[in-house]
C-alpha positions as CSV (number, residue, x, y, z in Angstrom):
1,M,-15.5,26.8,3.0
2,A,-15.8,23.3,4.5
3,N,-19.9,21.8,4.9
4,I,-20.3,20.1,7.7
5,H,-23.5,18.5,9.0
6,P,-24.6,20.2,12.5
7,S,-24.3,16.6,14.1
8,A,-20.6,15.9,13.1
9,I,-18.2,16.8,15.6
10,V,-15.0,18.8,14.3
11,D,-12.7,20.2,16.8
12,P,-12.0,24.2,16.5
13,K,-8.3,23.5,15.8
14,A,-8.6,20.8,13.2
15,E,-7.8,22.4,9.4
16,L,-10.5,22.1,6.7
17,A,-10.0,23.3,3.5
18,A,-12.2,24.6,1.5
19,G,-14.6,22.1,-0.8
20,V,-14.0,19.6,2.6
21,E,-17.5,17.8,3.5
22,I,-17.8,16.2,6.6
23,G,-21.2,14.0,7.0
24,P,-23.6,13.1,9.8
25,Y,-22.2,11.6,13.4
26,T,-18.6,12.0,12.2
27,I,-15.4,13.4,14.7
28,I,-12.6,15.1,13.9
29,G,-10.0,15.9,16.3
30,P,-7.5,18.9,17.2
31,N,-4.5,17.8,14.6
32,V,-6.3,16.5,11.9
33,V,-5.9,18.6,8.8
34,I,-7.8,17.9,5.4
35,G,-7.4,19.0,1.8
36,E,-9.7,20.4,-0.5
37,N,-12.9,18.8,-1.7
38,T,-11.9,15.9,0.5
39,V,-15.5,14.0,1.4
40,V,-15.9,12.5,4.9
41,G,-19.2,10.4,5.1
42,P,-21.0,9.5,7.8
43,H,-20.2,8.3,11.3
44,V,-16.6,8.2,10.6
45,V,-13.7,9.2,13.0
46,I,-10.3,11.1,12.2
47,E,-7.9,11.7,15.0
48,G,-4.1,11.4,16.0
49,H,-1.5,13.8,14.0
50,T,-3.6,13.1,10.7
51,T,-3.2,15.1,7.5
52,I,-5.1,13.9,4.6
53,G,-5.0,15.3,0.8
54,K,-7.4,16.7,-1.5
55,N,-10.0,14.7,-3.3
56,N,-10.3,11.5,-1.5
57,K,-13.5,10.0,-0.3
58,F,-14.2,8.2,2.9
59,F,-17.3,6.1,3.4
60,Q,-19.0,5.3,6.3
61,F,-17.6,3.5,9.9
62,S,-14.0,4.2,9.0
63,S,-11.3,4.5,12.1
64,I,-8.6,6.7,11.1
65,G,-5.7,8.2,12.4
66,A,-6.3,6.1,15.9
67,A,-3.4,5.0,18.3
68,P,-1.1,2.2,16.9
69,Q,-2.0,-1.7,18.0
70,D,1.5,-1.8,20.0
71,K,1.7,-2.2,23.3
72,K,5.3,0.4,22.8
73,W,3.0,3.2,21.8
74,N,3.2,5.2,25.2
75,G,1.1,8.1,22.8
76,E,3.8,10.0,21.1
77,P,3.1,12.1,18.4
78,T,3.2,9.8,15.6
79,R,1.7,10.7,12.3
80,L,-0.8,9.5,9.5
81,E,-0.4,11.1,6.1
82,I,-2.7,10.2,3.1
83,G,-2.2,11.4,-0.3
84,D,-4.5,12.5,-2.8
85,D,-8.0,11.2,-5.0
86,N,-8.3,7.8,-2.4
87,T,-11.2,6.1,-2.2
88,I,-11.3,4.6,1.2
89,R,-14.6,2.7,2.0
90,E,-16.6,1.0,4.8
91,F,-15.2,0.6,8.0
92,C,-11.3,1.0,7.3
93,T,-9.1,1.2,10.3
94,F,-5.3,3.3,9.7
95,N,-3.3,3.8,12.3
96,V,-0.3,5.9,13.2
97,G,3.2,5.5,13.0
98,T,5.4,4.3,16.0
99,V,8.7,6.3,17.2
100,Q,9.9,2.9,16.8
101,D,10.4,2.9,13.0
102,K,9.5,5.9,10.9
103,G,6.7,7.3,12.9
104,V,5.0,8.0,10.4
105,T,2.1,5.8,8.5
106,R,1.9,6.5,4.6
107,L,-0.7,6.1,1.9
108,G,-0.1,7.6,-1.5
109,N,-2.2,8.9,-3.8
110,N,-5.1,7.4,-6.0
111,N,-5.6,4.2,-4.4
112,W,-8.8,2.1,-3.8
113,I,-9.2,0.3,-0.6
114,S,-12.0,-1.5,-0.1
115,A,-14.3,-2.4,3.4
116,Y,-12.8,-3.8,5.9
117,V,-9.0,-3.2,5.4
118,H,-6.7,-2.5,7.8
119,L,-3.2,-0.2,7.6
120,A,-1.2,-0.8,10.7
121,H,1.8,1.4,12.0
122,D,4.7,2.4,10.1
123,C,2.9,0.9,6.4
124,V,3.6,2.7,3.6
125,V,1.5,2.1,0.6
126,G,2.7,3.5,-3.3
127,N,0.0,4.9,-5.5
128,N,-2.7,3.7,-7.9
129,T,-2.8,0.1,-5.4
130,I,-6.6,-1.7,-5.5
131,F,-6.6,-3.3,-1.7
132,S,-9.9,-5.6,-1.8
133,N,-12.3,-6.2,1.0
134,N,-10.3,-7.5,4.3
135,A,-7.1,-7.5,3.1
136,Q,-5.1,-6.7,6.2
137,M,-1.5,-5.3,6.7
138,A,0.7,-6.2,10.2
139,G,3.0,-2.7,10.8
140,H,6.1,-2.0,9.3
141,V,4.4,-3.4,5.6
142,E,5.6,-1.7,2.3
143,I,3.3,-2.0,-0.5
144,G,4.4,-0.8,-4.2
145,D,2.8,1.7,-6.4
146,W,0.0,-0.7,-8.6
147,V,-0.3,-3.6,-6.0
148,I,-3.1,-5.4,-5.9
149,M,-4.4,-7.1,-2.9
150,S,-6.8,-9.7,-3.2
151,G,-10.2,-10.0,-0.7
152,F,-8.2,-11.6,2.4
153,A,-4.8,-11.5,1.9
154,N,-3.2,-10.9,4.9
155,V,0.6,-9.6,5.6
156,H,3.1,-9.9,8.2
157,Q,5.0,-7.3,9.7
158,F,8.2,-6.1,8.0
159,C,7.4,-7.9,5.0
160,K,7.5,-5.4,1.4
161,I,5.8,-6.4,-1.8
162,G,7.6,-4.6,-5.2
163,A,5.3,-2.7,-7.8
164,H,2.7,-4.2,-10.5
165,A,2.7,-7.5,-7.7
166,F,-0.5,-9.6,-7.8
167,V,-1.5,-11.0,-4.4
168,G,-4.5,-13.6,-4.8
169,M,-7.6,-14.2,-2.4
170,S,-6.8,-15.5,1.1
171,T,-2.9,-15.3,0.6
172,S,-1.1,-15.8,3.7
173,L,2.4,-13.7,3.1
174,T,5.2,-14.0,5.5
175,Q,8.3,-12.8,3.2
176,D,9.0,-10.4,0.6
177,V,7.0,-10.2,-3.0
178,P,9.7,-9.3,-5.5
179,P,7.9,-6.7,-8.3
180,F,5.6,-7.9,-11.1
181,V,4.7,-11.4,-9.2
182,L,1.6,-13.1,-9.6
183,L,1.2,-15.1,-6.1
184,N,-1.1,-17.0,-4.7
185,G,-2.1,-19.5,-1.5
186,N,-1.5,-20.3,2.3
187,P,1.8,-20.5,2.5
188,A,2.3,-17.9,-0.6
189,A,3.7,-19.5,-3.8
190,A,4.7,-17.4,-6.8
191,H,2.8,-18.3,-10.2
192,G,4.4,-16.2,-12.9
193,V,4.6,-12.4,-14.0
194,N,1.4,-10.0,-13.9
195,I,1.4,-10.0,-17.6
196,E,-2.5,-9.0,-17.9
197,G,-2.2,-6.1,-15.7
198,L,1.5,-4.9,-17.0
199,K,-0.6,-5.2,-20.3
200,R,-3.7,-3.1,-18.9
201,R,-1.0,-0.6,-18.2
202,G,1.0,0.1,-21.2
203,F,4.2,-2.1,-20.6
204,T,5.8,-2.7,-24.7
205,R,5.9,-6.6,-25.7
206,E,9.9,-6.3,-25.3
207,Q,9.5,-4.9,-21.6
208,I,7.4,-7.9,-20.8
209,N,9.6,-10.5,-22.3
210,A,12.4,-9.0,-20.5
211,I,10.5,-9.2,-16.9
212,R,9.9,-12.9,-17.6
213,N,13.1,-13.8,-18.2
214,A,14.3,-12.4,-15.3
215,Y,11.4,-13.9,-13.7
216,K,12.8,-17.3,-14.9
217,L,15.9,-16.8,-14.2
218,L,14.9,-15.7,-10.1
219,Y,12.3,-18.7,-9.7
220,R,12.6,-21.4,-12.7
221,S,16.0,-22.0,-13.2
222,G,17.3,-23.8,-10.3
223,L,19.8,-21.1,-9.8
224,T,20.7,-20.0,-6.0
225,L,19.9,-16.3,-5.2
226,D,23.2,-14.7,-5.6
227,E,23.7,-17.0,-9.3
228,A,19.9,-15.6,-10.5
229,K,21.0,-12.3,-9.3
230,A,24.3,-12.7,-11.3
231,A,22.3,-14.1,-14.3
232,M,19.6,-11.6,-14.8
233,L,22.5,-8.8,-14.6
234,A,24.1,-10.6,-17.7
235,A,20.6,-10.8,-19.4
236,E,20.8,-6.8,-19.4
237,A,23.9,-6.7,-21.2
238,G,22.9,-5.4,-24.6
239,L,19.4,-4.5,-23.9
240,P,18.1,-1.1,-24.8
241,E,17.2,1.0,-21.4
242,A,13.5,1.3,-22.2
243,D,13.3,-2.6,-22.4
244,V,15.6,-3.7,-19.5
245,V,14.6,-0.9,-16.6
246,H,11.7,-2.5,-15.3
247,A,13.7,-6.1,-15.5
248,R,16.2,-4.3,-13.3
249,A,13.7,-3.2,-10.7
250,M,13.4,-6.7,-10.2
251,R,16.8,-7.4,-9.3
252,E,17.6,-4.5,-7.5
253,F,14.5,-5.2,-4.9
254,L,16.3,-8.8,-3.9
255,D,19.1,-6.5,-2.8
256,T,16.3,-4.8,-0.5
257,T,14.7,-8.0,1.1
258,S,15.2,-8.7,4.9
259,R,13.0,-11.2,5.0
260,G,13.9,-13.2,1.9
261,I,11.0,-13.2,-0.6
262,V,8.1,-16.0,-1.8
263,R,9.4,-18.7,-3.7
């Protein structure tokens, strides 16, 4: 049974699982589904067609599931989906999707979302990410697993950030970021591989070396993008699968980019 503070307003059509806690002055709309043991703090508004998994923690003053900041939106029943075990701090704004794209905004599992983060319509965020204060995502942005967004970083619409990338403080991104890349600046520039993050996540020396070699071919060799992809493919030949699998992910990411990559 859910534990709802007497001052909260919860629409009777909302679905709250066992162990859900709703804090003072919070508002829950009719099309909201909240999973087991999720805690919603005071003064939070959750509306729209929003589905939230289990064991999440929402701190005070966030706006979750509101209409997209898109003039083309005309009240369509688009969605916001949030997974399990996420921490969402104060004053965050997550919007539902639009019919011009997937129709859904998604946040995966075990993400740490700090204060004042904006997740715009149709964004897709993976698992185990960290967003520091005031990180801002425009619409249609895709963020891979284990990405770290530092404070005041902002991302242009339709950009993609590959897994394990590290985006430095106040970075302004207008192009895609391959996996594992560490970048900073305004405009953003690549500054190497996120080696410390990879070590913390258990990557072997051989795996890191393969990623570093792929990075050098892409960013330090003076090759064109097509030449770099061919050289990366050749470098993978003969290496054990366990050592080359992540370097291959960097190469394959290059075939998915629509905005070009940060140089």
